[in-house]
N, C-alpha and C positions, 0 to 999 in steps of 0.2 A: 415731546419731541423738544433736543433743544438747542436744533434751526429753527423749528417754529414752520418748519414743512409738513403739515398733516397729508401726509401722502404717500401711497404704496409702495415697494420700492421699484417698481415698472415702472410708473409712474414719476417718479423720480430720473428715474434714469433716461424713462422722453427728453425732461426737463433740463435733466445736463447735459445727454446733443443735442439739445436745441441750443442755449449761451454756449457750447462748444461754436456750430456753426456760426453763428450772431457774432462769437469774439473772433475766426477765422474769416469772415465778411469784411469786419472793421478795422482790424488789423493793428498797423498804432497809430492812439488816439491821446489826444491831451487830459483824460478827464483821470485823477486820482481815484484810485482802486475803490473808495468808496460814492465816488458819484457814477462810475461803472459800472457799479452793480444794480444802480438808480435807474438811469440808460438804456442799458442791456435786456431788463427784464420790461422795462415803454416798450422799445424797438420786439419785445421776446411778445408783449401787447394785442401790437396793432402788423408786428409784422409791415413795419417799416421803417426802415433805413435811414431818413431824411431827419428821422430826431436827435438822431447824432451831431445838425449843426441846428438844432434849433434851441435844443434843451439847455439854458442859461443859469447856475449853481453861484447866488452868496459863499460867498467866501464860510459861513459858521450855519450856509444849508442842512447839507447832512449832522453834524456835531448837535446842534441846533433839534432837532426831527429827532433824530434819534432820540434825547434826553428826556422830552415833549414825554414820548410815549411813552418811553420807562416809566417816568413823571408818574402816567396813571392823566394826563392831559385829556384833555377836550378836544372831540374833536367834530368843528362846527363842518358842513357839507352846505352845499347850494339847494341841490338836488336828492333824494331817496335813491335814483339813481345808480350813487356814490354810497351812500349805505345797506344798499340791498348785496352790494359788489362783494365790501370789507366782512373777512372774513373773522364771526364771533370770539371766539376758543381764544385767538390772539391774542382779538383786543382787549377778554375778558383775563388775559393771563398777568397784563399791566393796572389795572382797572379804566379803564378807559370808556369815555362816552361818546355815545354821535350821535349831533343833535342836529337837526333840521329841522326848521320854521316854514318853509317857501307856505303850505296850504293849509298854515293855521289862522281859523275864520280871523282875527283879528287883524291880522298879514294881507292878507284878502280883500280889507276892508280898509284898509292906511291906503293900497295901495291903487286903489280904485276912490281915496277923497283925494289923497293927494295928488291922481295923475300920474302915479310912480308905474316900478316897475313889484310885483310880487319878492325879485329877487335882490330887489333897493331894502322893501322895507323887514324882511328875514335877517339882512346884516345887521338893522336899525335894532330890529328885537334884540338882538343876535348879545351885541354892546349894552342894551342899556341891562339887559340879565348880567352882565358882567361874560360871559359865554365866549368872546374873542380874547380877552387876556391870559395869557397862557397854552394859547389855544396851536390847535396843529387848522389855521384853516386851509379847505381844501375848495377850487372853486372849478368844475368842467364845467359847464356847460353853457353862464351866466353874467356876459361879461358884463352886465349893470353889479351885479354883487360884486366882480370882482371888483371892478371904480367905487365902487359904495367903501372896499374897502379900505383901498387906500384911502380917499377921503376920512376914515373915520382915522385913519394912523395920524393923519397929516394934521387937522383937523381939531379934532377929542382927547387925540389922548390912548386908542387902542394902541394893544402890546399884544400881537401876537405873536407866539411863539415862532413856527414859521408857516408863510403864504406858499401855497400850491399854488399856482395862476396858467391852469390851466385848459380857461376856456374855448370852446369850437365857434367859428362864424363866419359872419362875416361884418356884421357892423360892431365896431366898437374892441372886435377878438384882441386883434395885436394893439390898438392904444389903450387898455385895460394889461396889457399885459407892462407895457410899454411903463406907465403908470406905477406900477409894485415895483419893478425892477430899478425907478429912483431916488426907491426907497430905503430908506437904513435897514428896515426888519428884514433876517433874514426866508428867500424866498427859492421856490423852484419857478419858475418857466418854459414853457415853450415859444416861443418866438413868433409869431406869424400870425394868420389866420387858423392854424391846427390849434388839434386839442381834444376835449372827454371825456368823459367820466373813467371810461376803461383807464386812461392817462391819469388819473387821478391815484382809484383805487389802484393802479400799477405803483404808483412811486409809494402809497403807503406801505402797501406791502414787502414793500422793496426796503424799506425803513424798517419795518419791525421784522424781518430778516439779520438784517444786520447788529439790532436791535440783540438778538438773540447769539450773537457769532461774543465767544469768550473774550474779556478786553483784560489787558495785561494787568 
């Protein structure tokens, strides 16, 4: 399908009606049309209209995210829950692969040895393997992973194409997102405590839909 939405006619009509309800309830907003497609898909996934005020976009975030996906960029995730939520056929259409290292034995061993977290060590492993550069990095669960990605960008020259900073939580969640907003790297961030893996999945799927739209 050219719009990448692998749905029945009924499923598509339900989704379209849901988006129409969201558009009506939100009314006027300051998002550019591509950004709004991302925001309303997050609202659709959560039924939480507060994401209208929480989501922040680097000016190049959507463009860089689409280009990365179309170019077959790797997708680095902090937890396997994000990988499980992504549509494999949509990603395969562009040759994108999903990487998660949090359950690798060497990552677990390093976390114990360094009194660190598996999420931190997973990001370090990704950087050693070259999986951060040019990647779409989606962090939906572990603020420590997002803080480590920000450090790797600042201190070790990591160059992701796009960072999705949407971890949920009470300890360091808000701070980790602010750290990413301070970078020059394109990012989409949900400020504050709210977030989660479904948010990361929704953003990636929104970008995939945008990538499939005809471009002049």
